Structure formats: C-alpha cells, structure tokens
N, C-alpha and C positions, 0 to 999 in steps of 0.2 A: 196348888195341890196340898198346901200345908207342909211342904218339905223343907222350908227354910226357917231356921231359928233366927228370928229377928234380933235377939240379944247378942248373937254371935255373927252378925252380918256387918261388914264394913261398907264404907262409901266407895263409889266407883269413880275413877278418873278416866274420862273418855280418851282413847288414844288414837282414834281415827276421826277424820273430818269428812263430812259430807256437805257439799255446797248446795244450798237450796236457794233458788232465785224466784222471786215473786214478780213476774213481768207486769201483772195487773197493778200492783202497788207502785212500781216504777213509773208506769204510764200515768197514774193518778197525779204524781208530782212532776210530770213532764220530763222524766229521766229516760234517755235512750240508752239501752244496754248494748255493749259491744258483743258481737257474735262470739268472740274469743271467750267471754265470760259464760255465755250460754253453753258453749261447747264443753266447758269444764264442769257444768252443773250436773249433779246427780239427781236433783229434783227440780222441776220447773212448774210453777203455778202460772197458768195462762188461761184467760177466759173462764175463770172460776174452776178450772179443772187442774188436777195435779197429775203430772206424768213423771215416771222414774226411768232413768237411763238403764238400759239393759246391763251395763257393766256393774250396776249396784245391786242387781237382783241375785238372790241366792236360791238354790234348790231347797226343797223341804228338808232334805238331809243336811245340807250345808247350814241352813238356819238353825236346825236343832243342835248341831255341833257347836256353832257359834254361841248359841244361848247357854249351852252346858258349860262352855269355857268361861263365859261371862259370869255365870252364877258361881262357878268354882272360885273365881277371882274375888268374890265378895266375902269369902269365909274369913272371919276375923279371929285369928289364933293369937295365943299369948306371944308367940314369936313375932308375929306381924305388929302387934301393939308395941312390943319392945323396940323393934326397928323404927317405927314411926316416932316413938317417944325420943329415941336417940337423935333422930333428924331434927325434931323440934328443939331439943336441948342444945344441940350444936348451933342452931340458928340464933337462939337466945344468947349463947355465950360469945358469938362473934360480933 
C-alpha cells in the first residue's frame, strides 16, 4: 500500500517457530518419520500437497492484528538504532 518507509524499516528477527515437514522428501531419501514429529508439525507436505494444522490457522482479524504488530516492530527509530549499536559495541569490547 506504500505505507512503509523503507529507509526507516528495520530487520525482523522471527520469534516463533513453525515446524514444516516434507514427507515426500523424506520418502525420497528413504527416511521414515516418527509420528511424534508429524504430530508436532504445523505444516505437512505429502503427496505434493501442503496441509496446515488447525492450531496454526488464524482468523482474518487475528491475521490482520498479527500483521499490524509485525509491521510496527519493523519501525527503525533513532532509539532502536542506539540500542542495537550499544549491543554491538558491548560485544566488540568483550
């Protein structure tokens, strides 16, 4: 929508993990996947199709809220730059 100022946008560090399992690729190399792994997967690719676990699905409103929070976290302010620079300087000094 042109609402993001790229010059003032920071990088994102992902804080959640979503386990994706490609059953087809595992079968190609002769690897048998334990059911416990499949039970934990949020995305399973099998027979060329991708399925997503119900627990990973968000409603349209929840997705919009998550997207807005994600974009807000990308704002690169002078304060954020100073904090990150302090962390880098501390790492170099130690």
